[in-house]
C-alpha positions in Angstrom: 0.0 0.0 0.0 1.2 3.5 -0.8 -0.1 6.7 0.6 1.0 10.3 1.3 2.0 10.3 4.9 3.2 13.9 5.5 3.0 17.3 3.7 5.2 20.2 4.6 3.7 23.5 5.4 6.2 26.4 5.7 5.4 28.7 8.7 6.8 31.8 10.4 6.9 30.4 13.9 6.6 26.9 15.3 4.7 27.7 18.5 2.1 30.0 16.9 1.5 27.4 14.2 1.1 24.6 16.7 -1.4 26.8 18.7 -3.4 27.5 15.6 -3.6 24.0 14.3 -4.2 22.3 17.7 -6.5 24.9 19.3 -8.3 26.6 16.4 -8.5 23.5 14.1 -8.5 20.8 16.7 -5.5 18.9 15.3 -3.3 16.7 17.5 0.3 17.4 18.1 2.0 14.2 17.0 5.7 15.2 17.4 7.8 18.2 18.4 11.4 17.2 18.5 14.4 19.6 18.6 17.0 19.1 16.0 20.8 19.7 16.3 20.6 22.7 13.9 18.2 24.6 16.1 15.1 23.6 14.0 12.3 21.4 15.2 10.5 18.4 13.6 6.9 19.3 14.2 4.0 17.1 13.0 0.3 17.8 13.5 -2.5 15.6 12.3 -6.3 16.2 12.3 -7.0 12.7 13.7 -5.3 9.4 14.5 -4.9 8.4 10.9 -4.4 10.1 7.6 -1.9 12.6 6.3 -0.1 14.8 8.7 1.4 18.3 8.3 5.1 18.9 9.0 5.2 22.5 10.3 8.6 23.8 9.0 9.8 27.2 10.0 10.9 29.3 7.0 14.6 29.7 6.5 15.7 32.7 4.4 13.9 35.2 2.2 12.8 32.7 -0.5 11.0 30.4 2.0 9.6 33.4 4.0 8.1 34.8 0.8 6.1 31.6 0.4 4.5 31.5 3.9 0.8 31.9 3.4 0.8 31.5 -0.3 2.1 28.0 -0.9 -0.4 27.2 -3.6 -0.6 30.5 -5.5 -3.9 31.6 -3.9 -5.8 28.4 -4.6 -7.3 26.1 -2.1 -4.5 23.7 -1.4 -5.7 21.8 1.6 -8.9 19.9 2.2 -10.0 19.1 5.8 -12.8 16.4 5.7 -15.3 16.2 8.6 -18.1 13.9 9.5 -20.1 16.9 11.0 -19.7 20.1 9.0 -22.0 22.2 11.3 -20.2 21.2 14.5 -16.7 21.9 13.1 -17.7 25.1 11.3 -19.2 26.5 14.5 -16.2 25.4 16.6 -13.8 26.9 14.2 -15.7 30.2 14.0 -15.7 30.4 17.8 -12.0 29.8 17.8 -11.5 32.8 15.5 -10.9 31.0 12.2 -11.6 33.2 9.2 -14.0 31.8 6.6 -13.9 33.4 3.2 -17.4 32.4 2.3 -20.7 31.2 3.7 -21.2 27.4 3.8 -22.5 26.0 0.6 -24.0 22.7 -0.4 -22.7 21.2 -3.5 -23.4 17.8 -5.1 -20.1 16.5 -3.5 -20.9 17.8 0.0 -21.1 20.7 2.4 -18.1 23.0 2.0 -16.7 26.4 3.0 -13.3 28.0 2.3 -11.3 29.2 5.2 -7.8 30.4 5.7 -5.1 29.4 8.2 -3.2 31.9 10.3 -0.9 32.7 7.4 -3.5 33.0 4.7 -3.3 29.5 3.1 -6.7 28.5 1.7 -8.4 25.4 2.9 -11.8 23.7 2.3 -13.7 22.4 5.3 -15.7 19.6 3.6 -18.2 17.1 4.7 -18.5 14.8 1.7 -21.9 13.8 0.5 -23.0 10.3 1.5 
C-alpha cells in the first residue's frame, strides 16, 4: 500500500503554528522534536490516521516569501469532517476566518477558510 503520509507547510513560527492547528482547528500534536541545527521536527494531524502536516519554520527570504501562499492563492488543503455544522461552529468560535458562507454542492457541504498565514483550505463534509 502506498499513501502520502506527510505534507510540509512552511510557517513563520513553530509555536504560533502549533497553537493555531491544535487549538483553532483541533489537530493533534504528534511530534515536536528539537534538531541539532536549532530547527524542530513538528508534526500535527487532524485525527489518529491520515496525512499529517510537517510545520517547517521558513529559512531565508525565499521560503519566508512563500509563507501563506504556498499554492498560489488556490485552495491547497482539504479538511474532511463527518459533522460540518459542528466543526464550522467550533472553528468560528476559535477565530478561524472563513472566506465564504457554507454552501451545499453535489459532492458535499463546504466552505473555504484560511489558516493563520492565509493559506486557503476547504472544510468539507463529503456527500453520503
